[in-house]
Structure formats: C-alpha cells, structure tokens
C-alpha angles and dihedrals in degrees: 000000000000090000093048091051090048092052090047091050093045091052091052092048092048089052092053097039092230118130132192112240123210113180095168121112109278128196127202135174121199104222105204119031120203129223122253127204132211105243128209106236117223115265098203126099104215116108112202099154137028125200116192114198121195125195098199108227092359119152135171089267091057089051095047090049091050090047090055093048090053090052096256105317137097133169088234089072087077090072111120097208132024129198142170125243123208110221110194115130134208100276103018140042091223120063129210125208091268097055097032092046090046091059088055095044103044104014096239129108110236142182124284114285096011121130126205096347135102127242091282095052096254118140114242127194114265127217087264091056094044094047092051093049088055092053096256122133120245138205142179127198123178141160095223135074107285092237088066117108106260099054089042089053087064100033106035145011140226139138091242118047088198091072087087099159089055093048096051087047088067095056097088088060095050111094096218113142104210133020130177125180146091134283102090094152091073091052091061127076093236090058095052134072090217092049092225116160100226092177090053090048092051090050089053087055092056101267124138113220108218106203102204141033091236091055092049092058088059095042118131105166140090132294113336150175119214111189104159099161128069093221127355125351113265124283111287095253089054100043092043109182097353096124092051095047095045090048093049089049092054089048090054090052095041092050091067087080107087089202092063136239151252121223133180118202120185131195087206107174096063084084095052095049090046089056089048092049087230107151098183096055091038091057093045090053094045092050091045087054091049091052088051087051088052093054091046092048090049090049091048093046089055096043094050098199100067125103116205119196119186120193143132135244095224141323122274128203101014088253118201122190108214105168146332143134133270090201095059099027093239131144134192112206146164130208118217101193141017088221137053127299132211104240120130116261128223128254119205122188131191128179137021111350094020090129088072091071101057123112131013120337142163114252092244089055090073090063092051093046092051091045093052096045090050092046092235 
C-alpha cells in the first residue's frame, strides 16, 4: 500500500512539475550486492548492431555511489573505453531530458524542453528513423511512461516535450519495430482529450499490441508494442530484472534481421528519484540499470558484432558523495538541487568501435559517431 501511495503521489508531482527537495545528509545501505564478472570483449572489427543505453540523470557521482553500494564492483567496469560528454544546449547551460536526449537522438543541439527538433524547431530524423530507412530493425525499451522526454526524442518531435498527447499521437507514423515501456493510459481514447485510439491506430499499421510483460517474454511474432502499465513501470524492487529481460527479448527479435539493428534502452527513473532527492530509490534504479548493462554487455560479447554505448542526457539532483563504506555497501550523500545540474556525464563503450568514444566529446557527437559506424 505504501508503494502504491508513493507511485500515485509521484505521478501527481510529475504532472505538476513540482518536486520535493531534501538537502540534508542521507544514508543508505544496499542490502544484497550482486556478483560481477570480467568479460572478454569482442576482438572483431565489424559493427552490425548498436545499442545505446541512457541512464537518465546519471553522473559519475551516481556511478561512484552505486559502486560503493555494490561493494566496489559494477558491470560498467567492463567498458573498454570511457569518455566524457558536454551537455550544454542552445539556450541554456543546463539541459533537460528533452534537449539532452534530442542531441543523442538526432545529432543537433536544441532549445530547452524541445524533443526531436533542432534549434529552429524543425524535426530531424532520429537514429531510429535512419536505421529503419537503411533496412535495419529498431527497438526501444524504457522504465518510464512512453510519453516522457527520452523515448519521445527518438520516436516523435515537438518544440515542447510537455505536449505529451501530441507526441504519443505521432507514434503510429514512426517505423520502430519493437517498443516496451509504460504509459498505456495515453494510448487509449479515455486517457486522451482528442479521444484517439492510439493502440487501434498502431494495429492498423501492422503492430501487435502485447498486453502484458509476461506475454512479451514469450512473444514470437512481428513488430509490436508492449505497454502493460498505465504510467511508469513499477518501482525497481518490485519489477526486479524487468528492464534486462524486456531488453534481451527485444534483442532476440531484432537479431532476426540479417542487416542488423539499432536499439535504445533507458534506465528512466534515475531522473525521477534524483528530482525527489531519494537516495535509496536512486541507488536501486542505478544498480538495476547497471545489471541491465551487464546483461547487454554479456549478450554483445557473445554476439561479437554489437557496439554498446552507455551514457546519460544530464545529471539530476546535484548529488554529492560525502562518505560511506565499501565493506557494508553504505553511502552518505547530499543533494544540492531538486532539478538538473550542468556537470559532464560519462560515456562508456564496449564492443567493436568502442575506441571512438574515448575522450571529451559534445553530446551530439555520439549521434554522429553511431550514424557513421552503422553506415546510416
């Protein structure tokens, strides 16, 4: 019941844009650490597939804190090359998920709160669009509602990310193959002011609507949407390894295309818990994302022709790590804002072509590097 109340309150806060702030010292101990393996990176040079993983709001401090909580080990440490991404946008020093994610999705800096458009408000093709035009398969898997900024950056376009109904209304015209996430209420007529049946429109475009997560894991058919939650997916402790399993399922389906694929995976709720200044949930979500990274790295290591790039759109919460213990997996932190901050964000790369992501880069450079490596 407490978790249900929390989710209800969180949805209400997200709708109003108001966030609680807690700048007092917080302590958290991660109760059950998980094991991490040293992976053998692929030795080949061919890049057939690219997986872009985004930890929404994730900075080096989030990663260092999560590393401490997991007793000094993370799957991210298997990355072969590491870089830093600058995140300023056209009209502000500090990006949001709309503008930061847009740079990753379309390769253009844009204005604050825009999604999928350049600085002049003109829609530009995303990596999903370009991959589909080249005959590659495409997929998106997130832990947030699909009307949130990051999935919309890749699947829709508008100068204002808050026009969520409009953005979701563009999904039937986006030629993505597989989508997993939350937000079903805005796909149904009763959840929309315009009363459009987005699920119905998707069906008319040849999509299967898979109603539950469990059914999606068994799915064998053609292109599909699985949106089994009205808003976000459950809290990390409740959904367990859902993001990892849903992502691996999409990889199974995407791999049927001999030409290759592009996939975007987002650990979305890092951003929410950073806004809420809630260190326990933030660490659970960050460590869930790292375990998903581990499953994707393992898949890519076995495949041999898949490049995995892990980064963030911006930092959220102004997190400071002030103390803790590797032995007990505990951290002592303070948040300095309930909003985003302007620190650089990390870039991790694993697989063929990983060397292209070392050093300093602009956020939009990640798009152009992926585009070139996939020959889009």
